[in-house]
C-alpha positions in Angstrom: 0.0 0.0 0.0 1.3 3.4 -0.9 0.1 7.0 -1.7 1.3 8.9 -4.7 1.4 12.6 -3.7 1.6 15.5 -6.2 -0.2 18.2 -4.2 1.9 20.4 -1.8 -0.9 20.6 0.8 -1.3 16.8 0.8 2.5 16.4 1.0 2.8 18.7 4.0 -0.1 16.9 5.8 1.5 13.5 5.2 4.5 14.4 7.3 2.4 14.1 10.4 2.5 10.3 9.9 6.2 10.4 10.7 6.2 12.7 13.8 6.9 9.9 16.3 9.4 7.9 14.1 13.1 7.9 15.0 14.0 6.7 11.5 12.3 6.4 8.0 12.8 4.1 5.0 14.0 6.2 2.1 14.7 6.0 -1.6 14.7 8.1 -4.8 14.0 7.7 -8.5 15.9 10.0 -10.8 15.4 11.3 -14.3 18.8 11.2 -16.0 20.0 11.8 -19.6 22.2 8.6 -19.5 22.3 5.9 -16.9 25.8 5.0 -18.0 27.0 8.6 -17.4 24.9 10.1 -14.6 25.4 13.8 -14.0 24.8 14.4 -10.3 24.9 18.2 -10.8 22.3 18.5 -13.5 20.1 15.3 -13.5 17.0 15.5 -11.3 15.2 13.6 -8.6 11.7 12.7 -9.8 10.4 10.7 -6.8 11.3 10.7 -3.1 9.9 7.6 -1.4 9.5 7.8 2.4 7.9 5.2 4.6 7.7 3.8 8.2 6.3 0.4 9.2 2.7 1.5 8.3 2.7 3.9 5.4 4.6 4.6 2.2 4.4 8.0 0.4 5.8 8.7 -3.1 6.4 12.4 -3.5 6.5 13.7 -7.1 9.3 16.4 -6.9 8.7 17.5 -10.5 5.2 18.6 -9.5 5.9 19.9 -5.9 9.6 21.0 -6.0 8.8 23.5 -3.1 8.2 20.5 -0.9 12.0 20.1 -0.6 12.1 22.8 2.1 9.7 20.7 4.3 11.6 17.5 3.6 14.9 19.0 4.6 14.4 19.0 8.4 12.8 15.5 8.3 15.6 13.9 6.4 18.4 15.8 8.3 17.0 15.3 11.8 15.6 11.8 11.7 17.5 8.6 10.7 17.1 7.3 7.2 17.5 3.8 6.0 18.3 3.2 2.3 20.3 1.1 -0.1 23.5 2.6 -1.7 22.7 5.9 0.0 25.8 7.6 -1.4 23.9 7.8 -4.7 20.7 9.3 -3.2 22.6 11.8 -0.9 24.6 13.2 -3.9 21.2 13.9 -5.6 19.6 15.3 -2.5 22.6 17.6 -1.9 22.8 18.9 -5.5 19.0 19.2 -6.1 17.8 20.5 -2.8 20.8 21.1 -0.5 19.6 18.3 1.8 22.4 16.5 3.6 21.3 13.6 5.8 24.0 12.3 8.3 22.1 9.9 10.5 22.0 7.0 8.0 21.8 3.2 7.8 22.9 1.9 4.4 21.7 -1.7 3.8 24.3 -2.2 1.0 27.2 -1.3 3.4 25.6 -3.5 6.1 25.5 -6.4 3.6 29.1 -5.9 2.6 30.3 -5.8 6.2 28.6 -9.1 6.9 30.1 -10.8 3.8 33.1 -13.0 3.9 34.1 -11.7 0.5 32.4 -8.4 -0.2 33.9 -8.2 -3.7 32.5 -11.5 -5.0 29.1 -11.6 -3.3 26.4 -9.4 -4.9 25.0 -6.5 -2.8 22.3 -4.9 -4.9 18.9 -4.4 -3.2 17.5 -7.2 -5.2 20.3 -9.6 -4.3 20.2 -8.7 -0.6 16.4 -9.0 -0.4 16.5 -12.4 -2.1 19.3 -13.6 0.1 17.8 -12.5 3.4 14.1 -12.4 2.9 13.7 -14.9 0.0 11.7 -12.2 -1.8 12.1 -11.5 -5.5 12.5 -7.8 -6.4 11.7 -6.9 -10.0 14.1 -4.1 -11.1 13.0 -3.8 -14.7 11.5 -0.3 -14.0 14.7 1.1 -12.5 15.9 2.5 -15.9 12.5 3.4 -17.2 11.9 7.0 -18.3 11.3 8.8 -15.0 11.1 12.2 -16.7 7.7 11.5 -18.3 4.9 13.9 -17.5 2.8 11.2 -16.0 4.3 8.1 -14.3 2.8 4.7 -15.0 1.2 2.5 -12.4 4.1 0.0 -12.9 6.7 2.7 -12.1 4.8 3.8 -8.9 4.5 0.2 -7.7 8.2 -0.4 -8.4 9.1 2.7 -6.3 6.9 1.6 -3.4 8.3 -2.0 -3.6 11.8 -0.7 -2.9 10.6 0.7 0.5 8.9 -2.6 1.3 12.2 -4.4 0.6 14.1 -2.1 3.0 11.5 -2.9 5.7 12.2 -6.6 5.2 16.0 -6.5 5.3 16.8 -3.7 7.7 16.2 -5.4 11.0 17.8 -8.7 9.8 21.0 -6.8 8.9 21.1 -4.8 12.1 20.7 -7.9 14.3 23.4 -9.7 12.3 25.8 -6.8 12.8 25.0 -6.5 16.5 25.8 -10.2 16.9 29.5 -9.3 16.1 31.0 -8.0 19.3 33.5 -5.2 18.9 36.1 -4.2 21.5 35.0 -0.5 21.2 31.6 0.6 22.3 29.4 2.2 19.6 28.4 5.8 20.5 26.7 8.7 18.8 23.4 9.5 17.0 23.6 6.5 14.6 24.1 4.1 17.5 21.2 5.6 19.4 18.8 6.1 16.4 19.1 2.6 15.0 20.1 0.6 18.1 23.3 -0.3 16.1 25.9 -1.6 18.6 28.6 -2.7 16.1 31.3 0.1 16.2 32.7 -0.7 12.8 29.2 -0.5 11.2 28.6 2.8 13.0 31.8 4.3 11.5 31.0 3.0 8.0 27.4 4.4 8.2 28.7 7.8 9.4 31.3 7.8 6.6 28.7 7.4 3.8 27.5 11.1 3.6 31.0 12.5 3.7 32.1 10.2 0.9 29.1 11.3 -1.1 30.1 14.9 -0.5 33.7 14.3 -1.6 32.5 12.8 -4.9 30.1 15.6 -5.5 32.7 18.4 -4.8 35.4 16.8 -7.0 39.1 17.3 -7.0 40.6 20.4 -8.7 43.0 19.9 -11.6 45.0 22.3 -13.8 43.4 21.5 -17.2 45.9 23.5 -19.3 48.9 21.9 -17.6 47.3 18.4 -18.1 46.8 19.0 -21.8 50.3 20.3 -22.3 51.9 17.4 -20.3 49.8 14.9 -22.3 51.1 16.3 -25.6 54.7 16.4 -24.3 54.7 12.8 -23.0 52.8 11.5 -26.1 55.4 13.0 -28.5 58.3 11.7 -26.4 56.8 8.2 -26.1 56.1 7.9 -29.8 59.7 8.9 -30.6 61.2 6.6 -28.0 59.0 3.7 -29.0 59.9 3.9 -32.8 63.6 4.3 -32.0 63.6 1.3 -29.6 61.8 -1.0 -32.2 64.1 0.3 -35.0 67.3 -0.3 -32.9 66.5 -3.6 -31.2 63.8 -5.1 -33.4 61.5 -6.0 -30.5 58.1 -4.7 -29.3 58.7 -3.5 -25.6 55.1 -4.6 -24.8 55.2 -8.2 -26.0 56.1 -10.3 -23.0 57.1 -13.3 -25.1 59.3 -11.4 -27.5 60.9 -9.3 -24.7 61.7 -12.5 -22.8 63.2 -14.2 -25.9 65.3 -11.0 -26.7 66.6 -10.7 -23.1 67.6 -14.3 -22.7 68.8 -15.1 -26.3 70.2 -11.7 -27.5 71.3 -10.1 -24.2 72.2 -13.4 -22.5 70.5 -12.4 -19.2 68.6 -14.7 -16.8 64.9 -14.1 -16.1 62.8 -15.7 -13.3 59.8 -17.8 -14.2 56.1 -17.0 -13.7 53.7 -19.3 -11.8 52.7 -20.8 -15.1 56.3 -21.6 -15.9 57.0 -19.1 -18.7 59.8 -16.5 -18.4 58.8 -13.3 -16.7 59.5 -10.0 -18.5 57.7 -7.8 -16.0 59.3 -4.6 -14.7 60.1 -6.2 -11.4 62.0 -9.0 -13.1 64.0 -6.5 -15.3 65.0 -4.0 -12.6 68.0 -6.0 -11.4 69.5 -5.3 -14.9 68.7 -1.6 -15.0 72.4 -0.7 -15.3 72.3 -2.2 -18.9 71.4 0.5 -21.4 68.9 -1.7 -23.3 67.0 -2.6 -20.1 67.0 1.0 -18.9 65.6 2.2 -22.2 62.9 -0.6 -22.1 61.8 0.4 -18.6 61.8 4.1 -19.5 59.4 3.4 -22.5 57.1 1.3 -20.3 57.2 4.1 -17.7 56.3 6.7 -20.3 53.4 4.5 -21.5 52.0 4.2 -17.9 52.2 8.0 -17.5 50.5 8.5 -20.8 47.7 6.1 -20.0 47.1 7.8 -16.7 47.1 11.3 -18.2 44.6 10.1 -20.8 42.4 8.7 -18.1 42.5 12.0 -16.2 41.8 14.0 -19.4 38.7 11.9 -20.2 37.2 12.6 -16.7 38.1 16.3 -16.4 35.2 18.7 -16.5 35.5 22.5 -16.0 38.8 22.2 -14.0 37.6 19.3 -11.8 37.5 15.6 -11.7 34.5 13.9 -10.2 35.8 10.4 -9.4 33.9 7.5 -7.9 34.9 5.6 -4.8 33.8 2.2 -3.6 33.5 2.6 0.1 34.4 -1.0 0.9 36.8 -1.9 -1.9 38.5 -4.7 0.0 37.7 -6.9 3.0 39.9 -4.6 5.1 37.5 -1.7 4.5 40.0 0.1 2.2 38.3 2.1 -0.6 38.7 1.5 -4.3 38.7 4.4 -6.8 37.6 4.4 -10.4 36.4 6.7 -13.3 39.3 7.7 -12.9 41.4 6.0 -10.2 42.5 8.9 -7.9 44.3 6.7 -5.5 47.2 5.6 -7.8 48.3 9.1 -9.1 52.1 8.9 -9.5 54.1 11.5 -7.6 55.3 13.1 -10.8 51.7 13.9 -11.8 50.5 15.3 -8.4 51.5 18.8 -9.4 48.6 18.9 -11.8 46.1 18.8 -8.9 46.1 22.5 -8.1 43.8 24.4 -5.8 41.2 26.7 -7.5 41.8 30.5 -7.5 41.6 32.0 -4.0 41.9 28.5 -2.4 44.6 26.2 -0.9 45.0 22.5 -0.5 45.5 21.2 3.0 47.4 17.9 2.6 47.9 15.5 5.6 49.1 11.9 6.1 49.7 9.7 9.1 53.3 8.9 9.7 54.4 5.3 9.6 50.8 4.4 10.6 51.0 0.7 9.6 54.1 0.1 11.7 52.5 1.9 14.6 49.3 -0.1 14.3 51.4 -3.4 14.0 53.4 -2.6 17.1 50.2 -1.9 19.1 48.4 -4.9 17.6 51.0 -7.5 18.7 52.2 -5.5 21.7 55.8 -5.4 20.4 57.5 -3.6 23.3 60.8 -2.7 21.6 59.0 -1.1 18.7 56.5 0.6 21.0 59.3 2.1 23.1 61.1 3.4 19.9 57.9 5.2 18.9 57.4 6.6 22.4 61.0 8.0 22.2 60.1 9.7 18.9 62.6 7.6 16.9 62.4 7.2 13.2 61.5 3.5 13.0 63.4 2.7 9.8 66.6 4.2 11.1 66.0 2.5 14.5 65.6 -0.9 12.8 68.7 -0.4 10.7 70.7 0.4 13.8 69.5 -2.8 15.6 70.0 -5.1 12.6 73.3 -3.7 11.5 74.7 -3.2 15.0 75.3 0.5 14.3 74.7 3.7 16.3 71.3 5.3 15.4 72.9 8.5 14.3 75.4 6.7 12.0 72.7 5.0 9.8 73.1 6.1 6.2 70.2 7.0 3.9 70.6 3.8 1.9 70.7 1.7 5.1 67.5 3.4 6.2 65.9 2.5 2.8 66.9 -1.1 3.3 65.4 -1.1 6.8 62.2 0.3 5.3 61.9 -2.7 3.1 62.7 -5.0 6.0 60.1 -3.4 8.3 57.3 -3.4 5.7 58.1 -6.8 4.4 58.8 -8.7 7.5 55.9 -7.5 9.7 53.7 -9.2 7.0 55.8 -12.4 7.1 57.6 -12.5 3.7 60.4 -15.0 3.3 64.1 -14.0 2.9 64.0 -14.6 -0.9 60.9 -12.5 -1.2 62.6 -9.8 0.9 65.5 -9.7 -1.5 63.1 -9.2 -4.4 60.9 -6.8 -2.5 63.8 -4.6 -1.5 65.0 -4.4 -5.1 61.7 -3.8 -6.9 60.2 -1.4 -4.3 63.2 0.5 -2.9 66.0 -0.1 -5.4 68.1 -1.8 -2.8 70.4 -4.7 -3.7 70.8 -7.4 -0.9 72.0 -10.9 -1.4 70.0 -14.0 -0.3 72.5 -14.6 2.5 72.1 -11.0 3.7 68.3 -11.3 3.5 68.4 -14.5 5.6 70.6 -12.7 8.2 68.3 -9.6 8.3 65.3 -11.9 8.5 66.7 -13.8 11.5 67.9 -10.6 13.2 64.5 -8.8 12.8 62.6 -11.5 14.6 65.3 -11.6 17.2 64.9 -7.9 18.1 61.1 -7.8 17.5 60.0 -11.0 19.2 56.4 -10.0 19.4 56.1 -10.4 15.6 57.8 -13.8 15.7 55.4 -15.1 18.3 52.4 -13.6 16.5 53.4 -15.2 13.2 54.0 -18.6 14.8 50.6 -18.5 16.5 48.8 -17.7 13.2 50.7 -20.3 11.2 49.9 -23.0 13.8 46.2 -22.1 13.8 46.0 -22.1 10.0 47.8 -25.5 9.8 45.2 -27.0 12.2 42.0 -25.1 11.1 42.8 -23.9 7.6 40.8 -20.7 8.2 41.2 -18.0 10.8 39.0 -15.0 11.9 41.0 -11.8 12.4 39.8 -8.4 13.6 41.0 -4.8 13.3 41.5 -2.9 16.6 38.1 -1.4 16.1 36.6 -4.9 15.6 36.3 -5.2 11.8 35.8 -9.0 11.2 37.6 -10.8 8.4 37.9 -14.5 7.7 41.0 -15.6 5.8 42.8 -18.8 4.8 46.3 -17.4 3.7 49.0 -16.6 6.2 50.0 -13.3 4.5 46.3 -12.1 4.6 46.0 -13.2 8.3 48.9 -10.9 9.3 48.2 -8.1 6.8 44.4 -7.6 7.0 44.1 -6.6 10.7 46.8 -3.9 10.3 45.5 -2.6 7.0 41.9 -2.7 8.3 42.8 -0.7 11.4 44.4 1.9 9.2 41.2 2.1 7.2 39.1 2.5 10.4 41.3 5.3 11.6 41.1 7.2 8.3 37.3 6.9 8.1 36.9 8.1 11.6 39.2 11.1 10.9 37.0 12.0 7.9 33.8 11.8 9.9 35.3 13.9 12.7 36.5 16.5 10.2 33.2 16.6 8.3 31.3 17.3 11.6 33.8 19.8 13.0 34.2 21.8 9.7 30.4 22.1 9.1 29.5 25.6 7.9 33.1 26.3 6.8 34.1 26.4 3.1 36.5 23.4 3.3 35.9 20.0 1.6 37.8 16.8 1.5 38.6 16.2 -2.2 40.6 13.0 -2.1 41.6 10.2 0.2 44.5 7.8 -0.4 44.8 5.1 2.3 46.5 7.2 5.0 46.4 10.6 3.3 43.7 13.3 3.3 43.5 16.1 0.8 41.3 19.1 1.5 40.5 22.2 -0.6 39.6 25.3 1.4 39.4 29.1 1.1 42.9 30.6 1.6 41.9 32.9 4.4 40.7 30.0 6.6 43.4 27.5 5.7 45.2 27.7 9.1 41.9 27.3 10.9 41.2 24.2 8.8 44.7 22.8 9.7 43.6 23.0 13.3 40.3 21.2 12.7 42.1 18.5 10.7 44.8 18.2 13.4 42.1 17.6 16.0 40.2 15.1 13.8 43.3 13.0 12.9 44.5 13.0 16.5 41.1 11.9 18.0 40.7 9.1 15.4 44.2 7.7 16.0 44.0 7.9 19.8 40.7 5.9 19.9 42.6 2.8 18.6 46.2 3.4 19.5 46.6 3.5 23.3 50.3 2.6 23.6 51.8 4.1 20.5 51.8 7.9 19.9 49.9 9.0 16.8 51.9 11.2 14.4 51.0 12.9 11.2 52.1 15.8 9.0 49.8 18.5 7.7 50.8 21.2 5.2 49.1 24.0 3.4 50.1 24.0 -0.3 49.0 25.2 -3.7 49.1 21.8 -5.4 49.1 18.2 -4.3 52.7 17.0 -4.4 54.1 20.3 -3.1 54.0 18.7 0.3 
């Protein structure tokens, strides 16, 4: 049962049905020019669907646009339950300047409960079928919602989405509440929905601010982007033709390159898992001192830059890029970015992301956050003490492993220790350490040295050795292990490397999302918006005259988020006001 409302008086009267509700079920139907390229700034909301346990109202916003001012306090002061709310919030904000923050997203809830959120389907139809054994017909979803008069089928479809939310919400909430978390849930979302799972509360609170980030977009210097694209394109074409002419081999053919390297240059290449010779960049880097290999890697590097510049160019509109982010892009809660990917921008391209006129970028990142989390997670006392003393951990590790004074550690030795720290906390073997140090940090160490460093690392940081041994033993016996972030994010894994990596990475993700939520709330009313997020880094665009004020707000947000989960290890981060990303 539903009521289709297209009279302002009737719409205003209908709100009395919701006076005593803490939360409402909510959805929208939108009129768009293209479903494959939705324009959140110009496309329009046609229907707003609102319901409680008794009634469902479908408000035709084309016929009663002025009703938005009456909807605003309802949607912003009560809780709203919806599916993939990021989509709806972007439209609400751009169409009517309505920004709900007390939300429960059933898609996010489903992903949090899934053992593999990337493989399982989380559409409203899939979740409803899985939890309530109810088939949801979605054929009307892409029907023409801009028609003067909507069909009976369209109205019934719109109402059915609200019914589906009624069916799945309480099931999802109870399943989330069954997972105990070490941190108590607090705040309006916890109180409104009775949601006790702290991880779920953080994820729900994060939804509106991610929507806002996508809607605002990240600034980019279009002219500099075009010029650099032309420059790299010309250089790449010249270098490619010259390479093929000189060596008679296509640098992008794995088989031909492997044959050329082994038979013409007489070099040895490692084998892939399938048994063929590997001609990947990581396999070639040990021979970078040879002119042919150096040139090959340069051409491949130019092609990667060119592809990235092309991707950025395709998604640039009026000096901004409006990327999309998948909030839970991995089981650890890390986000994924696409159209374009804004999380894998090479350092040499970051100068293109320049603040708009009269504005600045405030760029911040947590310092050695994964190592700090790891030390806290396993209670590794030597590492914790080093952090408390304000030591640079890579330099500190180098001094312990090499038996040198802390002050005498060289820049190259620190780089080597960086590879050792990041590699060995996640349990890689000496042989893998040797390859990891070379491919990621350009450091040459022999297998014998790698074995020695491996043994010494676990001798000085015994907490990691004991943790790894416990995990390995458990996996040998049970084959699967449930691991948790420090906030309580639950992950079930069967591989050792995942078992020791996921809790650390997930805790980092929890901290970043909490920092974003805190900043969003503390900066309300100020012209400052988060425009990009990269794992442990936050990029904000703000008016120049309030940039120092925003630094203070961000400082408070990052500190509060870190200190909720890190009790023994001090939280450190760097914040700078710059003109362009990469200037930091």
